C-alpha positions in Angstrom: 95.2 -39.9 -121.7 94.1 -40.0 -118.0 94.8 -42.6 -115.3 91.2 -44.1 -114.9 91.5 -46.0 -111.8 91.8 -49.7 -111.1 91.1 -52.2 -114.0 90.1 -54.9 -111.6 86.1 -54.9 -112.0 86.5 -56.3 -107.9 88.3 -53.5 -106.7 86.6 -52.0 -103.8 85.7 -48.1 -103.4 85.2 -46.8 -99.6 83.2 -43.9 -99.5 84.2 -40.8 -96.8 82.8 -40.6 -93.7 79.9 -38.2 -93.7 80.4 -34.6 -93.1 79.4 -33.3 -89.3 77.6 -30.3 -89.5 79.3 -27.4 -87.9 77.6 -26.1 -84.8 77.2 -22.3 -85.6 74.5 -19.4 -86.2 74.9 -20.4 -89.7 73.0 -23.6 -89.4 70.0 -21.4 -89.5 70.4 -21.4 -93.0 70.7 -25.0 -93.4 73.7 -24.7 -95.2 76.7 -26.2 -93.3 78.9 -25.2 -96.5 78.4 -21.6 -95.5 79.5 -22.2 -92.1 82.4 -23.6 -93.2 83.4 -20.9 -95.6 82.9 -18.2 -92.8 85.5 -20.0 -90.4 88.6 -21.0 -92.5 90.5 -23.7 -91.2 94.0 -24.2 -90.9 95.8 -27.6 -90.8 99.4 -28.3 -90.0 100.8 -32.0 -91.8 104.2 -32.9 -90.0 106.2 -35.4 -92.4 106.7 -34.8 -96.2 106.7 -38.3 -97.1 103.9 -39.9 -99.3 101.6 -40.2 -96.0 102.1 -36.5 -95.6 101.8 -35.4 -99.2 98.6 -37.5 -99.3 96.8 -36.0 -96.5 98.1 -32.2 -97.6 97.0 -32.9 -100.9 93.8 -34.1 -99.7 93.1 -31.4 -97.5 94.3 -28.6 -99.7 91.7 -29.6 -102.4 88.9 -29.1 -100.2 90.0 -25.5 -99.3 91.5 -26.2 -96.4 94.8 -24.2 -95.0 97.4 -26.2 -95.0 101.0 -26.0 -93.7 103.2 -29.1 -94.7 106.2 -29.1 -92.2 109.4 -31.6 -93.2 112.3 -31.9 -91.2 114.7 -33.2 -94.2 115.6 -30.7 -97.1 113.4 -32.6 -99.7 110.3 -34.1 -100.1 109.4 -37.7 -100.3 110.3 -39.4 -97.1 111.7 -42.7 -97.4 111.3 -42.5 -101.2 112.9 -39.1 -101.5 116.0 -37.9 -103.3 118.8 -35.3 -102.4 121.9 -33.8 -104.4 125.0 -35.8 -104.9 128.4 -35.1 -106.2 130.6 -37.6 -108.0 134.3 -37.2 -107.3 134.9 -35.3 -110.5 132.2 -32.9 -109.6 129.5 -34.3 -112.1 125.8 -33.7 -110.3 123.7 -36.5 -109.4 121.3 -37.8 -107.0 121.0 -39.9 -104.2 118.2 -42.0 -102.6 117.4 -45.0 -100.5 117.1 -46.9 -103.4 114.6 -48.9 -105.7 110.7 -48.8 -105.2 108.1 -50.9 -107.1 105.0 -48.8 -108.0 102.6 -51.7 -108.2 99.8 -51.4 -110.3 97.1 -52.0 -107.4 98.7 -48.8 -105.5 95.4 -47.3 -106.1 95.3 -44.2 -103.9 99.4 -43.6 -104.5 98.8 -43.6 -108.0 95.7 -41.5 -107.7 97.8 -39.0 -105.8 100.4 -39.0 -108.5 97.7 -38.3 -111.4 97.5 -34.6 -109.8 100.5 -33.8 -111.9 100.8 -36.7 -114.0 97.2 -37.6 -115.5 98.7 -40.4 -117.9 101.5 -41.5 -115.2 103.8 -40.9 -118.1 106.6 -40.3 -115.7 106.2 -43.9 -114.5 107.3 -46.9 -116.6 107.1 -50.7 -116.6 109.1 -52.9 -115.2 108.5 -55.8 -117.6 109.6 -58.5 -115.2 111.7 -58.9 -112.3 113.2 -62.4 -112.0 114.1 -63.8 -108.7 117.5 -66.1 -108.7 118.7 -68.4 -105.8 122.4 -69.5 -105.3 121.7 -72.9 -107.5 120.7 -70.9 -110.4 117.2 -71.5 -110.5 115.4 -68.5 -111.6 111.6 -67.7 -111.0 109.8 -65.1 -113.1 106.4 -63.1 -113.4 106.3 -62.2 -117.0 103.3 -63.8 -119.0 101.5 -64.8 -116.0 97.9 -64.9 -116.2 96.4 -61.9 -114.4 93.3 -63.5 -113.0 93.7 -65.0 -109.6 94.0 -67.9 -108.5 95.4 -68.9 -111.8 98.5 -66.5 -111.5 99.5 -68.1 -108.3 99.1 -71.4 -109.7 100.8 -71.0 -113.2 103.8 -69.2 -111.0 103.8 -72.5 -108.8 103.6 -75.0 -111.8 106.6 -73.3 -113.7 108.8 -72.4 -110.9 111.9 -74.7 -110.8 111.7 -74.6 -107.1 108.6 -76.6 -106.9 107.8 -80.1 -107.9 104.7 -82.1 -108.4 105.8 -84.0 -105.4 106.5 -80.5 -103.7 103.1 -79.4 -104.4 101.3 -82.7 -103.1 103.3 -82.3 -99.9 101.5 -78.8 -99.2 99.1 -78.6 -96.3 95.9 -77.0 -97.6 94.6 -76.5 -94.3 97.5 -74.2 -93.4 97.5 -72.6 -96.5 93.9 -71.8 -96.4 94.3 -68.4 -94.6 96.5 -67.3 -97.5 93.4 -67.5 -99.8 90.6 -66.4 -97.7 91.9 -63.1 -96.5 89.9 -60.2 -94.7 91.1 -57.4 -93.1 91.1 -57.0 -90.1 89.9 -60.9 -89.5 93.3 -62.0 -90.6 95.1 -60.6 -87.9 92.9 -61.8 -85.4 94.0 -65.2 -87.0 97.4 -65.3 -87.6 99.0 -62.3 -86.0 100.3 -64.1 -83.3 102.1 -66.3 -85.5 105.5 -65.6 -87.4 105.4 -65.9 -90.9 108.4 -68.5 -90.7 105.9 -70.4 -88.6 103.2 -70.2 -91.1 105.3 -71.3 -93.8 106.5 -74.4 -92.2 103.1 -75.2 -91.4 102.0 -75.1 -95.3 105.2 -77.2 -95.9 106.9 -74.8 -98.8 109.6 -76.5 -99.6 112.7 -74.7 -98.9 114.1 -73.4 -102.4 110.6 -71.9 -102.9 110.4 -70.3 -99.5 113.3 -68.3 -100.5 112.2 -67.1 -103.9 108.4 -67.1 -103.7 108.1 -66.0 -99.7 111.3 -64.7 -98.4 112.1 -61.8 -101.0 109.0 -60.4 -100.4 108.5 -61.1 -96.6 112.1 -59.0 -96.8 110.2 -56.1 -98.3 109.0 -55.4 -95.0 112.6 -55.2 -93.9 112.5 -58.1 -91.7 113.1 -61.8 -91.8 110.3 -64.1 -91.6 111.1 -65.1 -88.1 110.1 -61.4 -86.8 107.2 -60.8 -89.2 103.5 -61.4 -88.5 102.0 -64.1 -90.4 99.0 -62.0 -91.1 101.1 -59.5 -92.9 102.5 -62.3 -95.0 98.8 -63.2 -95.7 98.2 -59.6 -96.7 100.9 -59.2 -99.0 100.3 -62.6 -100.9 96.6 -61.5 -101.1 97.6 -58.0 -102.2 100.5 -59.2 -104.8 98.9 -62.5 -105.8 95.3 -63.7 -105.0 93.3 -60.7 -104.0 94.2 -58.4 -107.3 93.9 -59.2 -110.8 96.0 -56.2 -111.6 99.1 -58.4 -112.0 102.3 -58.7 -110.4 104.3 -56.3 -112.6 104.9 -53.0 -111.7 106.1 -49.6 -112.4 108.9 -47.4 -111.8 109.7 -43.7 -111.8 111.6 -42.4 -115.2 113.7 -40.3 -113.4 114.7 -39.5 -109.9 112.1 -39.5 -107.3 112.2 -35.6 -107.0 111.9 -34.9 -110.5 109.8 -37.4 -111.3 107.3 -36.9 -108.5 107.7 -35.0 -105.6 108.9 -31.4 -106.8 105.9 -31.3 -109.5 103.4 -32.2 -106.2 105.3 -29.6 -104.2 104.2 -27.0 -107.5 100.8 -28.4 -107.0 100.6 -27.7 -103.3 101.4 -24.2 -104.2 98.9 -23.6 -106.7 96.3 -24.8 -104.1 97.5 -22.2 -101.5 99.3 -24.7 -99.3 102.9 -23.6 -97.7 105.3 -26.3 -97.9 108.0 -25.6 -95.4 111.1 -28.4 -95.8 113.9 -28.2 -93.4 111.5 -27.4 -90.7 111.5 -29.8 -87.7 108.8 -29.9 -85.3 109.6 -29.7 -81.7 106.3 -30.0 -79.7 102.7 -30.2 -80.6 100.4 -28.6 -77.7 96.7 -27.4 -77.2 96.2 -24.1 -77.4 97.2 -20.5 -78.9 95.5 -18.8 -81.2 93.5 -22.0 -82.6 93.1 -25.3 -81.1 96.8 -26.5 -81.5 100.2 -24.7 -81.3 102.9 -26.4 -83.3 106.4 -25.6 -82.1 109.1 -24.8 -84.5 112.5 -23.7 -84.2 112.5 -20.0 -83.5 108.5 -20.0 -84.1 105.1 -21.7 -83.8 102.3 -22.2 -86.2 98.7 -22.3 -84.8 96.1 -24.3 -86.6 93.0 -26.2 -86.0 93.9 -29.9 -86.5 97.3 -31.8 -86.6 98.1 -34.7 -89.1 101.4 -36.5 -87.6 103.2 -38.2 -90.5 106.3 -39.0 -89.5 108.0 -42.2 -89.6 108.4 -44.5 -86.4 111.1 -42.5 -84.2 109.9 -39.2 -85.1 106.5 -39.7 -83.8 107.7 -40.9 -80.9 109.9 -38.1 -80.4 107.3 -35.9 -80.9 104.8 -37.6 -78.8 107.7 -37.9 -75.8 108.0 -34.3 -76.2 104.3 -33.2 -76.3 103.1 -34.5 -72.9 99.7 -33.0 -73.3 98.9 -35.0 -76.4 96.4 -38.2 -75.8 95.9 -40.5 -73.1 98.3 -42.5 -71.0 97.0 -45.7 -73.4 97.4 -44.1 -76.6 101.1 -42.7 -75.8 102.0 -46.2 -74.5 100.5 -47.5 -78.0 103.2 -45.3 -79.6 105.9 -46.0 -77.3 105.6 -49.9 -78.0 106.1 -49.5 -82.0 109.2 -51.1 -83.0 111.8 -50.5 -86.2 113.1 -53.4 -88.5 116.6 -54.1 -88.2 118.9 -51.9 -90.1 119.1 -52.0 -93.9 122.0 -50.7 -96.4 121.6 -49.5 -99.5 125.0 -49.5 -101.6 125.1 -47.5 -105.0 128.0 -47.8 -107.4 128.5 -45.9 -110.3 130.9 -48.3 -112.3 133.4 -47.1 -115.5 131.8 -50.4 -117.6 128.5 -51.3 -118.4 126.7 -54.5 -117.1 125.8 -56.9 -119.7 122.8 -56.1 -122.0 120.8 -58.8 -120.8 120.9 -57.6 -117.4 117.0 -56.8 -116.2 116.6 -53.7 -114.1 115.8 -55.4 -111.1 116.8 -58.6 -109.9 115.6 -60.6 -106.8 118.0 -62.8 -105.0 117.2 -65.5 -102.7 119.9 -67.4 -100.5 122.8 -65.1 -101.6 123.8 -63.8 -98.1 122.8 -60.5 -97.0 122.0 -59.1 -100.5 118.3 -59.2 -101.4 118.4 -57.5 -104.6 120.2 -55.7 -107.4 119.2 -52.7 -109.4 120.4 -51.5 -112.7 119.3 -47.6 -112.3 120.2 -46.7 -115.9 117.8 -49.5 -117.4 115.0 -46.9 -116.2 116.0 -43.6 -114.7 117.1 -40.9 -117.1 119.4 -39.2 -114.8 121.5 -42.6 -114.6 120.8 -43.2 -118.2 122.5 -40.3 -119.2 125.5 -40.5 -117.1 125.9 -44.3 -118.3 125.4 -43.2 -122.1 128.2 -40.3 -121.2 131.0 -42.3 -119.4 130.5 -45.6 -120.8 129.3 -47.3 -117.6 126.5 -48.0 -115.2 125.2 -47.2 -112.3 124.2 -50.6 -109.9 122.5 -50.7 -106.4 122.6 -53.4 -104.2 120.3 -53.7 -101.3 120.7 -55.8 -97.7 117.5 -55.8 -95.6 117.6 -56.5 -92.3 121.4 -56.7 -92.5 122.4 -56.8 -89.0 125.1 -59.9 -88.4 123.6 -60.8 -85.0 124.3 -57.9 -82.7 121.2 -56.4 -80.7 120.4 -53.7 -83.2 123.3 -54.0 -85.6 125.8 -50.9 -85.9 126.8 -48.8 -88.9 130.5 -49.7 -88.3 128.9 -53.0 -89.8 128.9 -51.0 -93.2 132.2 -51.8 -94.8 132.0 -55.4 -94.1 128.5 -55.6 -95.3 129.0 -53.5 -98.4 132.1 -55.8 -99.3 129.8 -58.6 -99.2 127.3 -57.2 -101.4 130.0 -56.5 -103.8 131.4 -60.0 -103.9 127.6 -61.3 -104.4 127.3 -58.9 -107.1 130.5 -59.9 -109.2 129.4 -63.7 -108.8 125.9 -63.2 -109.8 127.1 -60.4 -112.5 130.7 -61.5 -113.4 131.3 -58.5 -115.8 131.5 -55.7 -113.2 134.5 -57.7 -111.4 136.5 -56.0 -113.6 134.8 -52.6 -113.6 136.1 -49.8 -111.7 134.2 -47.9 -109.2 134.1 -44.2 -110.1 132.1 -43.7 -106.9 130.2 -45.7 -104.0 128.0 -44.6 -101.3 126.1 -46.6 -98.6 123.1 -45.8 -96.8 122.7 -47.3 -93.5 119.0 -46.6 -92.0 117.0 -48.3 -89.4 113.6 -46.3 -89.6 111.4 -48.8 -90.9 108.4 -50.2 -89.1 108.8 -53.6 -88.1 105.4 -55.4 -87.8 106.2 -57.9 -85.1 104.0 -61.1 -84.5 101.1 -60.1 -81.9 101.8 -56.4 -82.5 98.4 -55.5 -84.5 96.0 -55.2 -81.7 98.1 -52.7 -80.0 99.0 -50.5 -83.1 97.6 -46.9 -83.4 95.3 -46.2 -85.5 94.5 -43.0 -87.5 92.2 -42.0 -85.5 93.6 -40.9 -81.8 91.8 -40.0 -78.6 91.8 -36.2 -79.6 89.5 -35.7 -82.9 92.0 -33.1 -83.9 95.3 -35.0 -84.1 95.3 -37.9 -86.5 97.9 -40.0 -87.5 99.4 -41.2 -90.9 102.0 -43.5 -92.5 102.9 -47.0 -93.3 103.4 -47.9 -89.4 100.1 -46.8 -88.6 97.1 -49.2 -88.5 94.0 -49.0 -91.1 91.8 -51.9 -91.5 92.0 -52.2 -95.3 94.2 -54.6 -97.4 97.2 -52.4 -98.2 100.8 -52.6 -97.6 104.0 -50.4 -97.5 103.9 -47.0 -99.7 100.2 -47.9 -100.6 99.6 -48.0 -96.7 101.1 -44.8 -96.4 99.0 -43.1 -99.0 96.1 -44.7 -98.0 96.2 -43.6 -94.3 97.0 -40.0 -95.4 94.0 -39.9 -97.2 91.9 -41.2 -94.2 93.5 -38.8 -92.2 92.5 -35.8 -94.0 88.9 -37.2 -94.6 88.4 -37.6 -90.8 89.5 -34.1 -90.4 87.4 -32.8 -93.3 84.3 -34.7 -91.7 84.6 -32.7 -88.9 85.4 -29.5 -90.8 81.8 -30.1 -92.3 83.3 -31.0 -95.8 83.0 -34.0 -97.9 86.2 -36.1 -98.0 88.0 -38.6 -101.2 87.1 -42.1 -101.9 89.4 -44.6 -101.1 90.5 -47.6 -103.5 91.8 -51.2 -102.1 91.8 -54.7 -103.9 89.0 -56.6 -102.7 88.8 -57.2 -99.1 88.0 -60.9 -99.3 89.9 -63.7 -100.7 89.0 -65.2 -103.9 88.3 -68.5 -102.0 86.1 -67.3 -99.2 83.8 -69.8 -99.6 86.4 -72.5 -98.5 86.8 -70.3 -95.4 83.5 -70.6 -94.2 83.2 -74.4 -95.1 86.3 -75.0 -92.5 84.9 -73.1 -89.9 81.7 -75.0 -90.4 83.6 -78.3 -90.1 85.5 -77.0 -87.0 82.3 -76.1 -85.0 
């Protein structure tokens, strides 16, 4: 069986840009394709995360020669995985932790079908409860799928909402959450913080912790540092814009085994060259083709470049490539900011967690603990280790984990890790008696920050140079996407722009509806205010 795309009949398909006819003598034949075949195109894709893999796949499938360059020894970027050994020598795998593959991540899921037509290497997480310090629990199990009834049912059965709380909500302030259009919502809300929007709506404190803080912190920032427009797009994407549901899937095995190594082989079969452990030092116009991409000890000459690096990597590459772009564009790249550091703390325990524990638990109000994952509930490698050892593999996340210092410091890691373990013991008391076979802490600060007021100056996929395009979850694209889906979507769009310039047809993009289900109320409000 093959994944056939969205089940939401209102999902939108976005056609790629029309191919531009090459200006060559072959135009006399009336066939742009003949001209294209006579002049093979070669593209460097810098970055092997979701955005880079999406761009590389889209290009290679249209006959473009692709050279994918990734600085790390593994693919997947922030969703990558690498080898690790436990103290007794047992091979294991480490990663940055849990990622949810939502059903409305259409472009990402389409990418994965290249090597897994039925998406059998993803497995559903039946529920992901959210719990606060008072023991109140929200759940997404059994909610209706159709908006707005999914959000209404969630609120009505939530222990954090009372009838009195619902009556106190300000419907006018809440209206932007139900009438989202991109990019209009950014023009409307981007200079407001997510916290200010929630204050205006008058959400009760407990509901904010569970219904919004858990999600807003998935952007690796507290609501005080996040654009209200990003929060509104998130609410639209996961609640009011799609009938795909609020549940998600996770890989059945480690990220490399389930996702990226199969895609590496797929690219190889298409003739693409994939080089890991290959940092890029500079991109400059010229060489045997249009651009020369400098590597340690060598260079690659190409007709175009996709830069799909994370924020700091993009900024460093632009700084070291002084001939790229305009001053205004270079300033936009330099102004990008990263979110506060986060900590992923993985524990191999010598005892199991209680059988009723979910695969994933979101937390609200538990200090810096944002969620708990029990990997052996869904990941084959962790499941096999737990079955053999009698233990369990548990991961704890702290997003925006700084303690008030300007940028946070890795010196804080032991303190934060102890705090997370204490919170784990309070929520799952059986883990307090468990011995720790191994513990690994990852401290990272490379996720984009979508700060209030930053949307207008965020660099887009298209750059001042038509042969240079950008991709990644930090890059602006005026579609209702976020997180991993934004990375996949910008990667496909970057490839489409280059393909159009090469005279080739690109790939259709898919999104949830780019309009709120209650958009009629938005028109009513505008008429009333005028």
